[in-house]
N, C-alpha and C positions, 0 to 999 in steps of 0.2 A: 884423111880428112873427110872423104866421102862416107866412110863407115860411121864416123861421128855424127855426121848430118843425118845419115840413115837411121841411126839409133835415135837421135832427137825426133826425127819425123815419125818414126814408129811410136815412140813415147807419147808424142802429141796425138797421135791417132788413138792410142790406148786411153788416154785421158779423156778424150772425147767421147769414146765409147762408155767409159765410166760415167760420164755426165748424162749420157742417154739412158743408161741403166738406171741411175738415180731418178731421172724424171719419170721413167716408166713405173718404178717402185712407188713414186709419190702419187701418180695417176692411179695405180692399182689400190693404194691405200684409200684415196678419196672414193673411188668406186665401191670398195669394200664398205666404207662408212655409210654411204648412201644406200647400198643394198641392206645393211643392217637396219638402218632407219625405216626403210620400207618394210622390212620383215616385221618390225616391231608394230608398225601400223597395221599391217594385215593381221597380226596376232591379236591386237586390241580389238579390231573390228570383228574378228571371230568370236572372241569372248562376249562382245556385246551382242552378237546374233545369237549365241548360245543361251544367254540370259533371256533374250526376247522369246526364243523358242520355248524355253522352259515356262515362261509366263503364259504363252499361249496354250501350252498343254494344261497348266493349272486352271486357266479360263475355260477350256474346253471341258475339264472334269467338273468344274463348278456348274457349268451349263447344263451338263448331262444330269447332274443331281437335281438342279432346279427343274429340269424337264420331267424327272421321275416323280418329284414332289407335285408338280402340276398335274400329272397323269393321275396320281392318287386322289388328289382333290377333286378332279373332274369326275372320277368314278363314284364319288359320294353323291353326285347330282344326277345319276342316271334316271331317266324317266321311265 
């Protein structure tokens, strides 16, 4: 009889462990989803910054061209 109670006790312990494992898996899944969401946010921010940097580069090139044109125009008025 003690063996039967021992088996039931061990079975109960095992069942409890399975429950804990399931909870850990669920927590891990939630954390994974959160990390994925944050990674997507970082990726989107990086893309936006890349576009902004490209626009700054284009603006710099345009400004350099205007400076050359201004320099040429000023040279026409040398005294």
